[in-house]
RODREN-147741 format. One record per residue: residue in one letter; x, y, z of N, C-alpha, C, CB in turn. Coordinates in steps of 0.1 Angstrom, whole numbers, padded with zeros to 4 digits. Glycine has a CB too. Example, Ala and Ser with C-alpha at 12.3 -4.5 7.8 and 13.67 -1.06 7.14 Angstrom:
BEGIN
a/0132/-0057/0078/0123/-0045/0078/0132/-0033/0078/0113/-0045/0090 $
s/0128/-0022/0071/0137/-0011/0071/0129/0000/0079/0141/-0006/0057 $
END
This chain:
BEGIN
x/0009/-0013/0000/-0001/-0002/0000/0007/0010/0000/-0010/-0001/0012 $
x/0005/0019/-0007/0014/0034/-0010/0011/0044/0000/0011/0042/-0026 $
x/0021/0048/0008/0021/0059/0019/0015/0071/0012/0036/0063/0025 $
x/0005/0078/0021/-0002/0090/0016/0008/0101/0023/-0020/0091/0020 $
x/0014/0110/0015/0020/0121/0019/0011/0131/0026/0026/0125/0009 $
x/0016/0138/0035/0011/0153/0039/0019/0166/0032/0011/0155/0055 $
x/0013/0175/0033/0019/0186/0026/0032/0191/0033/0009/0197/0026 $
x/0035/0187/0046/0047/0189/0054/0057/0179/0049/0044/0187/0070 $
x/0056/0171/0047/0064/0157/0040/0069/0162/0027/0053/0142/0037 $
x/0061/0167/0020/0063/0173/0006/0074/0183/0006/0051/0179/0001 $
x/0071/0192/0015/0080/0205/0015/0093/0200/0020/0075/0218/0025 $
x/0093/0191/0031/0105/0186/0036/0114/0180/0025/0103/0175/0047 $
x/0107/0170/0017/0116/0166/0006/0120/0176/-0004/0109/0155/-0001 $
x/0111/0185/-0007/0116/0196/-0018/0127/0203/-0013/0105/0206/-0022 $
x/0127/0206/0000/0136/0216/0006/0150/0207/0007/0128/0222/0021 $
x/0148/0196/0010/0161/0186/0014/0168/0185/0000/0156/0168/0021 $
x/0162/0184/-0012/0166/0183/-0026/0175/0195/-0029/0153/0182/-0036 $
x/0168/0208/-0024/0175/0221/-0026/0188/0223/-0015/0164/0234/-0025 $
x/0186/0217/-0006/0200/0217/0003/0210/0208/-0001/0197/0214/0020 $
x/0206/0195/-0010/0217/0186/-0015/0219/0192/-0028/0213/0172/-0016 $
x/0213/0200/-0035/0218/0209/-0046/0228/0219/-0046/0210/0215/-0050 $
x/0232/0221/-0030/0238/0233/-0025/0234/0247/-0023/0246/0234/-0031 $
x/0222/0245/-0022/0213/0260/-0019/0220/0267/-0009/0196/0259/-0012 $
x/0223/0280/-0009/0228/0288/0002/0215/0297/0007/0242/0297/-0005 $
x/0206/0296/-0002/0192/0305/0000/0183/0295/-0003/0190/0319/-0008 $
x/0167/0293/0006/0161/0285/0004/0147/0293/0008/0165/0272/0010 $
x/0138/0296/-0002/0124/0301/0002/0115/0292/0002/0119/0310/-0005 $
x/0108/0291/0011/0095/0282/0011/0083/0291/0015/0095/0269/0022 $
x/0074/0292/0004/0063/0302/0006/0051/0292/0001/0064/0316/-0003 $
x/0041/0296/0012/0025/0291/0011/0016/0301/0013/0020/0280/0022 $
x/0007/0300/0003/-0003/0311/0002/-0016/0306/0000/0000/0321/-0011 $
x/-0025/0306/0010/-0039/0302/0011/-0049/0316/0010/-0041/0294/0026 $
x/-0052/0321/-0003/-0060/0331/-0003/-0075/0331/0000/-0058/0336/-0012 $
x/-0080/0320/0004/-0093/0319/0011/-0104/0313/-0001/-0098/0336/0019 $
x/-0098/0309/-0013/-0107/0305/-0022/-0107/0289/-0025/-0104/0312/-0033 $
x/-0102/0281/-0014/-0100/0267/-0019/-0089/0263/-0022/-0106/0263/-0027 $
x/-0078/0271/-0026/-0067/0268/-0031/-0053/0269/-0022/-0067/0276/-0041 $
x/-0043/0264/-0023/-0032/0265/-0019/-0020/0265/-0027/-0030/0256/-0011 $
x/-0012/0276/-0028/0000/0275/-0038/0013/0275/-0029/0000/0288/-0049 $
x/0023/0265/-0032/0031/0260/-0023/0044/0265/-0036/0027/0241/-0017 $
x/0055/0274/-0031/0065/0276/-0037/0078/0271/-0032/0066/0288/-0039 $
x/0090/0264/-0037/0101/0261/-0029/0110/0267/-0041/0103/0246/-0023 $
x/0117/0276/-0037/0128/0282/-0047/0142/0282/-0039/0125/0299/-0053 $
x/0154/0279/-0047/0165/0279/-0042/0177/0287/-0052/0167/0265/-0038 $
x/0190/0287/-0046/0200/0289/-0056/0211/0281/-0056/0205/0301/-0054 $
x/0206/0267/-0056/0217/0258/-0058/0218/0255/-0072/0215/0246/-0051 $
x/0225/0243/-0076/0233/0241/-0089/0224/0243/-0100/0239/0227/-0091 $
x/0209/0239/-0098/0201/0242/-0108/0203/0228/-0117/0205/0256/-0115 $
x/0194/0226/-0129/0195/0215/-0136/0196/0218/-0150/0186/0207/-0133 $
x/0203/0210/-0157/0206/0210/-0172/0192/0207/-0178/0218/0198/-0176 $
x/0188/0211/-0189/0179/0206/-0200/0173/0193/-0200/0185/0206/-0213 $
x/0183/0183/-0201/0181/0167/-0201/0176/0164/-0189/0192/0159/-0203 $
x/0181/0170/-0177/0177/0164/-0164/0164/0171/-0159/0189/0164/-0154 $
x/0161/0184/-0165/0149/0194/-0158/0136/0185/-0166/0149/0214/-0164 $
x/0139/0177/-0179/0128/0171/-0185/0123/0161/-0179/0130/0168/-0198 $
x/0130/0151/-0173/0129/0140/-0166/0126/0142/-0151/0141/0132/-0168 $
x/0130/0154/-0144/0133/0154/-0129/0118/0150/-0123/0140/0170/-0124 $
x/0107/0152/-0126/0096/0150/-0119/0089/0138/-0124/0088/0160/-0120 $
x/0098/0129/-0132/0093/0115/-0132/0091/0105/-0121/0100/0108/-0140 $
x/0083/0096/-0120/0086/0088/-0107/0097/0080/-0107/0076/0080/-0103 $
x/0105/0079/-0098/0118/0070/-0096/0131/0078/-0105/0116/0052/-0102 $
x/0129/0088/-0108/0143/0094/-0116/0150/0102/-0105/0139/0106/-0131 $
x/0163/0098/-0106/0174/0104/-0098/0184/0108/-0106/0180/0095/-0089 $
x/0194/0114/-0101/0207/0116/-0107/0219/0116/-0095/0207/0131/-0115 $
x/0212/0109/-0085/0223/0103/-0073/0228/0088/-0078/0215/0100/-0058 $
x/0240/0088/-0071/0247/0075/-0079/0244/0067/-0071/0261/0075/-0081 $
x/0236/0067/-0059/0233/0056/-0049/0219/0049/-0057/0230/0063/-0032 $
x/0213/0057/-0065/0201/0054/-0072/0188/0056/-0064/0201/0040/-0075 $
x/0190/0061/-0050/0179/0064/-0043/0176/0081/-0042/0182/0057/-0029 $
x/0164/0082/-0048/0160/0100/-0051/0149/0099/-0040/0153/0107/-0069 $
x/0146/0113/-0037/0135/0118/-0031/0122/0119/-0041/0139/0131/-0026 $
x/0112/0119/-0037/0099/0116/-0044/0093/0129/-0047/0090/0107/-0036 $
x/0097/0138/-0041/0091/0152/-0040/0084/0157/-0053/0101/0163/-0036 $
x/0095/0159/-0063/0090/0164/-0076/0078/0156/-0083/0101/0165/-0085 $
x/0080/0145/-0082/0071/0135/-0090/0057/0136/-0078/0079/0115/-0092 $
x/0058/0136/-0067/0046/0136/-0057/0038/0151/-0061/0052/0136/-0038 $
x/0047/0163/-0061/0041/0173/-0066/0034/0175/-0077/0047/0179/-0067 $
x/0037/0170/-0087/0033/0169/-0100/0022/0159/-0101/0044/0165/-0108 $
x/0021/0150/-0095/0009/0139/-0096/-0002/0146/-0086/0014/0122/-0090 $
x/0001/0152/-0075/-0009/0160/-0067/-0016/0173/-0074/-0002/0164/-0053 $
x/-0009/0179/-0081/-0014/0189/-0087/-0024/0185/-0098/-0004/0197/-0092 $
x/-0021/0173/-0106/-0030/0170/-0114/-0042/0161/-0107/-0025/0164/-0125 $
x/-0040/0156/-0094/-0051/0148/-0090/-0064/0157/-0086/-0046/0138/-0078 $
x/-0057/0169/-0080/-0065/0181/-0075/-0070/0189/-0085/-0059/0189/-0066 $
x/-0067/0188/-0097/-0073/0199/-0105/-0064/0210/-0106/-0085/0204/-0101 $
x/-0049/0211/-0102/-0042/0222/-0096/-0032/0223/-0111/-0033/0218/-0079 $
x/-0020/0230/-0106/-0010/0233/-0116/0004/0229/-0111/-0010/0249/-0119 $
x/0012/0225/-0117/0029/0223/-0114/0037/0228/-0122/0034/0209/-0115 $
x/0045/0237/-0119/0056/0242/-0125/0069/0240/-0121/0056/0254/-0126 $
x/0080/0236/-0129/0093/0234/-0125/0102/0242/-0134/0096/0221/-0125 $
x/0109/0251/-0125/0118/0259/-0136/0132/0257/-0131/0114/0276/-0137 $
x/0143/0256/-0137/0158/0255/-0135/0166/0259/-0142/0163/0245/-0135 $
x/0177/0266/-0138/0189/0270/-0145/0201/0266/-0140/0190/0283/-0146 $
x/0210/0260/-0147/0223/0255/-0141/0230/0268/-0135/0232/0247/-0152 $
x/0235/0266/-0123/0243/0274/-0115/0234/0288/-0110/0256/0277/-0123 $
x/0221/0286/-0113/0214/0296/-0107/0201/0292/-0096/0210/0305/-0120 $
x/0198/0280/-0099/0189/0273/-0090/0177/0271/-0095/0188/0280/-0078 $
x/0166/0265/-0087/0154/0259/-0092/0141/0264/-0083/0156/0243/-0093 $
x/0131/0264/-0089/0120/0269/-0085/0109/0260/-0090/0119/0283/-0089 $
x/0101/0254/-0079/0090/0245/-0080/0078/0254/-0076/0091/0232/-0070 $
x/0067/0252/-0082/0053/0257/-0079/0045/0249/-0081/0050/0268/-0087 $
x/0036/0247/-0071/0022/0238/-0070/0010/0246/-0066/0023/0228/-0059 $
x/0000/0245/-0076/-0012/0248/-0069/-0022/0236/-0066/-0017/0258/-0078 $
x/-0027/0236/-0055/-0035/0227/-0050/-0049/0230/-0049/-0030/0222/-0040 $
x/-0059/0222/-0055/-0072/0225/-0049/-0073/0217/-0034/-0083/0220/-0059 $
x/-0075/0226/-0024/-0076/0220/-0011/-0089/0216/-0008/-0072/0228/-0001 $
x/-0098/0218/-0013/-0112/0214/-0012/-0116/0202/-0022/-0121/0227/-0015 $
x/-0105/0198/-0029/-0105/0186/-0036/-0104/0172/-0028/-0095/0186/-0045 $
x/-0111/0162/-0029/-0110/0147/-0022/-0097/0144/-0021/-0116/0135/-0029 $
x/-0088/0148/-0030/-0076/0142/-0031/-0065/0151/-0024/-0074/0139/-0046 $
x/-0071/0163/-0021/-0061/0171/-0014/-0053/0165/-0001/-0068/0182/-0010 $
x/-0040/0167/0001/-0035/0161/0011/-0039/0167/0028/-0019/0162/0008 $
x/-0034/0160/0036/-0037/0165/0050/-0026/0178/0052/-0035/0152/0061 $
x/-0027/0190/0058/-0015/0198/0060/-0002/0191/0068/-0019/0211/0068 $
x/-0004/0184/0075/0007/0179/0085/0013/0184/0092/0015/0173/0081 $
x/0025/0182/0098/0035/0188/0110/0040/0198/0103/0047/0178/0117 $
x/0036/0210/0097/0043/0219/0091/0054/0225/0100/0035/0229/0086 $
x/0048/0230/0114/0055/0235/0125/0071/0228/0127/0045/0234/0137 $
x/0068/0216/0126/0081/0205/0128/0089/0205/0118/0077/0190/0129 $
x/0082/0203/0104/0091/0205/0094/0098/0220/0089/0084/0201/0085 $
x/0093/0230/0094/0100/0243/0093/0111/0244/0104/0089/0255/0095 $
x/0106/0240/0116/0117/0243/0129/0128/0233/0123/0111/0239/0147 $
x/0127/0221/0120/0138/0211/0116/0146/0218/0103/0131/0195/0110 $
x/0142/0224/0093/0147/0227/0083/0156/0242/0087/0137/0226/0073 $
x/0150/0252/0098/0157/0261/0102/0170/0258/0108/0150/0268/0109 $
x/0169/0246/0114/0182/0245/0124/0190/0233/0118/0178/0242/0141 $
x/0186/0227/0107/0193/0213/0102/0206/0216/0096/0184/0205/0092 $
x/0208/0227/0086/0224/0228/0083/0228/0243/0081/0228/0221/0068 $
x/0240/0242/0087/0247/0257/0090/0247/0265/0076/0264/0254/0098 $
x/0247/0257/0064/0251/0264/0053/0238/0272/0042/0260/0251/0044 $
x/0228/0267/0048/0216/0273/0041/0205/0284/0046/0210/0263/0039 $
x/0206/0291/0044/0195/0302/0050/0181/0300/0046/0198/0316/0046 $
x/0173/0295/0057/0159/0291/0052/0150/0304/0055/0154/0276/0060 $
x/0142/0308/0046/0132/0316/0046/0118/0308/0044/0135/0326/0036 $
x/0108/0310/0056/0097/0307/0055/0084/0316/0055/0097/0299/0062 $
x/0076/0319/0044/0064/0327/0044/0051/0322/0041/0065/0338/0036 $
x/0042/0323/0048/0031/0316/0049/0018/0327/0050/0032/0307/0060 $
x/0009/0326/0038/-0001/0338/0040/-0013/0332/0040/-0001/0350/0029 $
x/-0024/0337/0048/-0037/0332/0049/-0045/0343/0045/-0042/0326/0061 $
x/-0050/0345/0036/-0059/0357/0032/-0051/0368/0037/-0074/0357/0039 $
x/-0055/0379/0045/-0046/0389/0047/-0036/0388/0060/-0054/0400/0046 $
x/-0036/0376/0064/-0027/0372/0075/-0015/0369/0071/-0030/0360/0082 $
x/-0001/0371/0077/0011/0366/0073/0017/0361/0083/0018/0376/0067 $
x/0026/0350/0085/0036/0345/0090/0050/0342/0084/0031/0336/0094 $
x/0061/0347/0089/0072/0345/0083/0083/0344/0095/0075/0356/0073 $
x/0093/0336/0091/0105/0337/0098/0116/0330/0088/0104/0329/0111 $
x/0128/0333/0096/0140/0326/0088/0150/0322/0097/0147/0335/0078 $
x/0160/0315/0091/0172/0310/0100/0176/0323/0108/0186/0304/0089 $
x/0180/0333/0098/0186/0342/0108/0180/0350/0122/0190/0352/0100 $
x/0167/0349/0117/0158/0353/0128/0155/0344/0140/0147/0356/0124 $
x/0160/0332/0137/0158/0323/0147/0173/0318/0152/0149/0311/0143 $
x/0181/0324/0152/0193/0319/0154/0194/0316/0169/0203/0326/0149 $
x/0200/0308/0173/0203/0302/0190/0207/0312/0197/0215/0291/0193 $
x/0201/0315/0208/0204/0325/0217/0211/0318/0230/0190/0332/0220 $
x/0206/0307/0234/0213/0302/0244/0204/0288/0246/0216/0311/0257 $
x/0211/0278/0252/0206/0264/0254/0210/0256/0239/0187/0263/0259 $
x/0207/0244/0243/0211/0234/0234/0202/0233/0221/0211/0220/0240 $
x/0203/0230/0209/0199/0228/0197/0183/0222/0200/0210/0219/0188 $
x/0184/0211/0207/0174/0205/0211/0163/0215/0215/0177/0196/0220 $
x/0167/0221/0224/0157/0232/0232/0154/0243/0223/0164/0240/0246 $
x/0162/0247/0213/0158/0259/0203/0147/0249/0195/0173/0268/0192 $
x/0148/0238/0191/0140/0232/0180/0128/0232/0187/0144/0218/0173 $
x/0128/0226/0199/0115/0225/0207/0107/0238/0209/0118/0219/0220 $
x/0115/0251/0209/0107/0264/0212/0105/0270/0202/0112/0273/0221 $
x/0111/0267/0190/0106/0272/0177/0094/0262/0171/0118/0274/0165 $
x/0096/0252/0172/0084/0241/0168/0071/0245/0175/0087/0225/0172 $
x/0071/0247/0189/0060/0252/0196/0054/0263/0192/0063/0255/0207 $
x/0065/0274/0188/0059/0290/0186/0052/0286/0173/0071/0306/0184 $
x/0061/0280/0162/0056/0281/0149/0041/0272/0148/0067/0276/0139 $
x/0036/0263/0157/0027/0254/0158/0015/0264/0162/0030/0242/0168 $
x/0017/0272/0174/0007/0280/0178/0003/0291/0167/0012/0286/0191 $
x/0014/0298/0160/0015/0308/0152/0006/0302/0139/0030/0313/0150 $
x/0009/0288/0132/0002/0286/0122/-0011/0281/0124/0009/0278/0115 $
x/-0013/0275/0136/-0028/0274/0139/-0036/0286/0140/-0030/0267/0152 $
x/-0032/0298/0148/-0037/0310/0148/-0041/0316/0133/-0029/0318/0156 $
x/-0030/0312/0125/-0030/0320/0112/-0042/0311/0104/-0014/0320/0104 $
x/-0043/0297/0104/-0053/0291/0095/-0066/0290/0102/-0048/0277/0090 $
x/-0069/0293/0114/-0081/0293/0120/-0087/0304/0113/-0081/0293/0135 $
x/-0098/0305/0105/-0106/0317/0103/-0109/0328/0117/-0119/0311/0096 $
x/-0109/0340/0111/-0114/0351/0122/-0126/0349/0125/-0113/0366/0117 $
x/-0133/0349/0137/-0148/0349/0140/-0151/0360/0140/-0153/0342/0152 $
END
């Protein structure tokens, strides 16, 4: 039986791809305008892809890794967009980076659950000392944003910082995604 991914796992996989491609800057943007859609953009300044790789990058099972093990993020995103009546866009230039954009109909029966986005973003903010991560999430006219620089460890262990960030993001995401009454 195939595992059903949630949105946060898709974001994690796409972001790990960017980090492995040498990204120094990674932007994760989620926009929920209130019309039943969700737009996810993951953009990096990593190595980018040559045209022959770009053409096959979102094919299930395709990888350029020597191990033969690849992420499924691009194939998942493309299939999800198709299943929910949305759109998928993949653009990349060698030495400039890659931009993945996904429009999902969240009111569609095939839409994924949102998942543990606070956990995913907290992990990405603290995972790799080489990549500056920017997260922006808009719901209607409300906005949440954070970045690696804004979340630099002040004191304490990395585990304590991860917990602090995850809990704060969890509260803020919950408030952001709860309609005003």
